[in-house]
C-alpha positions as CSV (number, residue, x, y, z in Angstrom):
1,M,-32.6,96.9,22.4
2,A,-33.7,95.0,25.6
3,A,-31.2,94.5,28.4
4,E,-31.3,91.4,30.5
5,A,-29.4,90.7,33.7
6,N,-27.4,87.5,33.5
7,G,-25.8,87.2,36.9
8,R,-22.6,89.3,36.3
9,Y,-23.5,91.4,33.4
10,L,-26.2,92.9,31.2
11,L,-26.7,91.2,27.9
12,A,-28.3,93.4,25.2
13,I,-30.8,91.5,23.1
14,P,-32.3,92.7,19.9
15,C,-36.1,92.9,20.2
16,R,-37.7,90.5,17.7
17,M,-40.7,88.2,17.4
18,A,-40.6,85.3,19.7
19,S,-39.6,81.9,18.2
20,R,-40.6,78.5,19.4
21,I,-37.4,76.9,20.6
22,A,-36.7,73.3,21.7
23,V,-34.0,72.8,24.3
24,L,-32.8,69.2,24.1
25,G,-31.1,68.4,27.5
26,A,-33.1,71.0,29.4
27,T,-32.2,69.8,32.9
28,G,-28.4,69.8,32.2
29,H,-26.0,72.4,33.5
30,V,-26.2,74.5,30.4
31,G,-29.6,73.5,29.0
32,S,-31.5,74.4,32.1
33,R,-30.1,77.9,32.0
34,V,-30.7,78.3,28.3
35,A,-34.4,77.2,28.7
36,R,-34.9,79.7,31.5
37,M,-33.2,82.6,29.7
38,L,-35.3,82.0,26.5
39,A,-38.5,81.7,28.5
40,D,-37.7,84.9,30.3
41,R,-37.3,86.7,27.0
42,G,-40.8,85.6,25.9
43,H,-39.9,82.6,23.7
44,P,-42.2,79.5,23.8
45,V,-39.7,76.9,25.0
46,R,-40.0,73.1,24.9
47,G,-37.6,71.6,27.4
48,V,-36.8,68.0,26.5
49,H,-35.1,65.8,29.1
50,L,-34.8,62.1,30.1
51,R,-35.8,62.1,33.8
52,P,-39.4,62.9,34.9
53,D,-38.2,62.8,38.5
54,H,-35.9,65.8,37.9
55,P,-38.3,68.4,36.4
56,L,-37.0,71.9,35.5
57,H,-40.0,73.8,37.0
58,A,-39.4,76.8,34.9
59,V,-42.1,79.3,34.1
60,G,-42.9,79.3,30.4
61,V,-41.2,76.0,29.6
62,E,-43.2,73.1,28.3
63,E,-41.4,70.1,29.8
64,V,-41.4,66.8,27.9
65,T,-39.7,63.5,28.8
66,L,-38.3,61.8,25.7
67,E,-35.5,59.5,24.7
68,L,-33.5,61.1,21.9
69,A,-31.8,57.9,21.1
70,D,-35.2,56.8,19.7
71,P,-35.8,58.4,16.3
72,T,-39.5,58.6,17.0
73,D,-39.0,60.5,20.2
74,A,-36.5,62.8,18.4
75,R,-39.2,63.7,15.9
76,R,-41.7,64.4,18.7
77,A,-39.2,66.6,20.4
78,L,-38.8,68.9,17.4
79,E,-42.4,69.0,16.1
80,G,-43.3,72.7,15.6
81,A,-39.9,74.0,16.7
82,E,-38.4,76.9,14.7
83,A,-35.0,76.5,16.4
84,A,-33.3,74.0,18.7
85,Y,-30.3,73.6,21.0
86,L,-28.7,70.2,21.6
87,A,-26.3,69.4,24.3
88,P,-25.6,65.7,23.4
89,P,-25.6,63.3,26.3
90,E,-22.4,61.6,27.6
91,Q,-23.6,58.9,29.8
92,G,-24.3,55.2,30.2
93,P,-22.1,52.2,29.3
94,D,-21.1,53.6,25.9
95,P,-21.3,57.4,26.1
96,L,-19.6,58.1,22.8
97,R,-21.9,55.7,20.8
98,L,-24.9,57.3,22.5
99,E,-23.7,60.8,21.6
100,R,-23.3,59.9,17.9
101,R,-26.7,58.2,17.8
102,V,-28.6,61.1,19.4
103,V,-26.9,63.7,17.1
104,R,-27.8,61.6,14.0
105,N,-31.4,61.3,15.2
106,V,-31.8,65.0,16.0
107,V,-30.2,66.2,12.8
108,R,-32.5,64.0,10.7
109,A,-35.6,64.9,12.9
110,A,-34.8,68.6,12.6
111,A,-34.7,68.4,8.8
112,E,-38.0,66.5,8.8
113,A,-39.6,69.1,11.1
114,G,-38.4,72.1,9.1
115,V,-36.3,73.5,12.0
116,G,-34.6,76.6,10.8
117,H,-31.6,76.6,13.1
118,L,-29.8,74.0,15.2
119,V,-27.2,75.0,17.8
120,V,-25.1,72.0,18.9
121,H,-22.7,72.0,21.9
122,T,-19.4,70.3,21.3
123,A,-16.0,71.1,22.9
124,L,-12.9,73.3,22.5
125,H,-10.5,71.6,20.0
126,A,-13.2,69.4,18.6
127,E,-12.2,70.4,15.1
128,R,-8.6,69.2,15.5
129,P,-7.8,65.8,14.1
130,G,-5.4,63.4,15.8
131,T,-5.8,64.6,19.3
132,G,-5.9,61.0,20.7
133,V,-8.7,62.1,23.0
134,P,-11.9,60.0,22.4
135,L,-14.2,62.7,23.7
136,L,-12.8,65.2,21.2
137,E,-12.5,62.8,18.3
138,N,-16.2,61.9,18.9
139,K,-17.2,65.5,18.9
140,R,-15.4,66.0,15.6
141,V,-17.7,63.3,14.2
142,V,-20.6,65.1,15.8
143,E,-19.7,68.3,14.1
144,E,-19.3,66.6,10.7
145,T,-22.8,65.1,11.1
146,V,-24.2,68.6,11.9
147,R,-22.5,70.3,9.0
148,D,-23.5,67.5,6.5
149,G,-27.1,67.7,7.5
150,E,-29.9,69.7,5.9
151,V,-30.5,72.1,8.8
152,P,-28.8,75.5,9.1
153,W,-26.5,75.2,12.0
154,T,-24.2,76.9,14.6
155,L,-21.6,75.1,16.8
156,V,-20.4,76.1,20.2
157,R,-17.1,74.8,21.6
158,P,-16.7,75.6,25.3
159,G,-13.5,75.2,27.2
160,L,-13.3,73.6,30.6
161,F,-16.1,74.7,33.0
162,L,-15.0,76.8,35.9
163,D,-18.0,75.4,37.8
164,T,-16.5,71.9,37.5
165,L,-13.0,72.8,38.3
166,L,-14.0,74.7,41.5
167,A,-16.3,71.9,42.7
168,A,-13.8,69.7,44.8
169,P,-15.4,67.5,47.5
170,P,-15.1,68.3,51.2
171,H,-12.1,67.3,53.2
172,E,-10.3,68.6,56.4
173,R,-8.1,71.1,54.5
174,R,-9.6,74.3,53.2
175,D,-6.6,76.0,51.7
176,T,-5.9,74.0,48.5
177,L,-7.5,74.1,45.1
178,V,-6.8,70.6,43.6
179,L,-6.8,70.2,39.8
180,P,-6.1,67.3,37.4
181,F,-3.0,69.0,35.8
182,P,0.0,71.1,37.0
183,P,-1.0,74.3,38.7
184,E,1.1,76.5,36.5
185,H,-0.4,75.2,33.3
186,P,-2.8,77.6,31.5
187,F,-6.0,76.6,29.8
188,G,-9.2,78.0,28.4
189,A,-12.1,78.0,31.0
190,V,-15.6,79.4,31.0
191,A,-18.5,79.7,33.3
192,V,-21.6,77.6,32.6
193,G,-23.7,80.8,32.7
194,D,-21.6,82.4,29.9
195,V,-22.1,79.4,27.7
196,A,-25.8,79.5,28.3
197,A,-25.9,83.3,27.5
198,A,-23.9,82.6,24.3
199,V,-26.3,79.8,23.2
200,A,-29.4,81.9,23.9
201,G,-28.0,84.8,22.0
202,L,-27.0,82.6,19.0
203,L,-30.5,81.1,18.9
204,E,-31.9,84.6,18.6
205,A,-29.3,85.7,16.1
206,G,-30.0,82.9,13.6
207,P,-27.8,80.3,11.9
208,Q,-24.2,81.3,11.5
209,E,-22.8,78.2,9.7
210,A,-19.8,78.6,11.9
211,A,-18.3,77.3,15.2
212,F,-17.6,79.5,18.2
213,D,-14.9,78.8,20.8
214,L,-16.1,79.8,24.2
215,H,-13.7,80.7,27.0
216,G,-12.2,83.7,28.8
217,P,-8.5,84.6,28.9
218,A,-6.3,81.6,29.6
219,V,-5.9,80.9,33.3
220,S,-3.9,78.5,35.4
221,G,-4.6,76.7,38.7
222,Q,-2.4,79.2,40.4
223,D,-4.5,82.1,38.9
224,L,-7.7,80.5,40.1
225,A,-6.3,79.9,43.6
226,H,-5.1,83.5,43.8
227,V,-8.6,84.8,42.9
228,V,-10.4,82.5,45.3
229,G,-8.0,83.5,48.1
230,R,-8.6,87.2,47.4
231,V,-12.3,86.8,47.4
232,M,-12.4,84.6,50.5
233,E,-9.7,86.7,52.2
234,R,-7.4,83.9,53.0
235,T,-4.3,82.2,51.4
236,V,-5.3,79.6,48.9
237,R,-2.8,77.6,46.8
238,S,-3.2,75.2,43.9
239,E,-1.7,71.8,43.3
240,R,-2.2,68.8,41.1
241,H,-4.2,65.9,42.6
242,P,-1.8,63.4,44.2
243,D,-3.1,60.8,41.8
244,G,-3.2,63.1,38.8
245,S,-6.2,63.2,36.5
246,R,-7.3,59.7,37.6
247,G,-7.6,60.9,41.1
248,F,-9.4,64.1,40.2
249,V,-12.1,62.4,38.0
250,G,-12.7,60.1,40.9
251,T,-14.3,63.1,42.7
252,L,-16.7,63.8,39.9
253,A,-20.4,62.8,40.0
254,A,-20.2,60.6,36.9
255,G,-20.1,56.9,35.9
256,P,-16.9,55.0,35.3
257,E,-17.0,55.3,31.6
258,E,-17.5,59.1,31.8
259,R,-14.7,59.4,34.3
260,L,-12.2,57.5,32.1
261,L,-13.1,59.7,29.1
262,H,-12.5,62.9,31.1
263,K,-9.3,61.5,32.5
264,V,-7.9,61.3,29.0
265,L,-9.2,64.8,28.2
266,Y,-7.6,66.3,31.3
267,D,-4.3,64.6,30.4
268,Y,-4.5,66.2,27.0
269,V,-5.3,69.6,28.5
270,G,-2.3,69.3,30.7
271,R,0.2,68.8,27.9
272,V,-1.1,71.2,25.1
273,E,-2.1,74.8,24.8
274,Y,-5.8,74.3,25.4
275,V,-7.1,77.6,24.0
276,G,-8.9,78.7,20.9
277,D,-10.2,82.0,19.5
278,P,-13.0,83.1,21.9
279,E,-13.6,86.6,20.6
280,P,-15.8,86.2,17.5
281,I,-18.9,85.5,19.6
282,S,-19.0,89.1,20.8
283,G,-19.5,90.2,17.2
284,V,-22.6,88.1,16.8
285,V,-24.3,88.3,20.2
286,P,-24.8,92.0,21.1
287,G,-23.5,92.9,24.6
288,F,-21.9,89.5,25.3
289,R,-18.8,89.4,27.4
290,Y,-17.1,86.7,29.4
291,A,-17.2,86.8,33.2
292,T,-13.9,87.4,34.8
293,V,-12.7,84.6,37.1
294,E,-13.1,87.1,40.0
295,S,-16.7,88.0,39.1
296,F,-17.5,84.3,38.8
297,V,-16.0,83.4,42.1
298,H,-17.6,86.4,43.9
299,D,-21.1,86.3,42.3
300,E,-21.8,82.7,41.6
301,W,-19.4,80.4,43.5
302,A,-19.0,81.9,46.9
303,P,-22.7,82.8,47.5
304,R,-23.7,79.1,47.0
305,G,-21.5,78.0,49.9
306,R,-18.7,76.7,47.6
307,P,-15.9,77.9,49.9
308,F,-16.6,74.9,52.1
309,T,-15.8,72.6,49.1
310,L,-12.4,74.1,48.5
311,E,-10.5,71.2,50.0
312,R,-8.1,68.4,49.2
313,P,-9.8,65.1,48.2
314,S,-8.8,62.1,50.4
């Protein structure tokens, strides 16, 4: 067994022959970490992304700029790959249509290229019909497309990203964690680094023909504020944004269509029990365990200067 440090914990990885892996969305929050982890483990990695002006600059990663909405580019992205990870894009004037198109292209191209394992990133509760949440309904279609394809597959369904929830913009107050839903409401959340570690481990483990919910124990805004306050040694409280989810998404670095989609998602999270079954992943990826909220805040959030963004949006 080989042990690799992944920020907060050691992840034991079975030693095996390196596989050529394509990471589709290699400059995204999760994809960039997946690409680096795999390259560090000795896998030849092709990092596919849209923007040549935002290179990954990762040692051991072959970077390629391609448009996966184009079937020809999707085939080029997967030529020679033995496995692939896809984080479908959610951007542009019609994010849901783009997501479906990219997934269809990648599933077909993967079959043509003889890819042996496709890991696709969806979302917690994507399997549930009738949520009334366009993002989740679209991801249910995405999952059906993957399952109906000819490539062995694995799905990952992360909860809300801790990294996003703790990235409020600066303001004069530094004692309040502002969220899009009531501070006492619990939900499933996960660190981006944990999702990347799970994806990298699954790519090495091989196709599971199963979906994995990814999140730690359910937390609330009050829980997050308590942990942040303890780490920062000051009193921190949590409250819902004065304008609710609409006000919160206005603070995100996203286009208007994406913000509207996430507003509806946050409204859903605030009225249901947004949790799944996050434990099965530990039986497939040796050594995997979720970061605690405290370890995430202490090891990843605070060292990057995030305490100065813990403020109420204007």
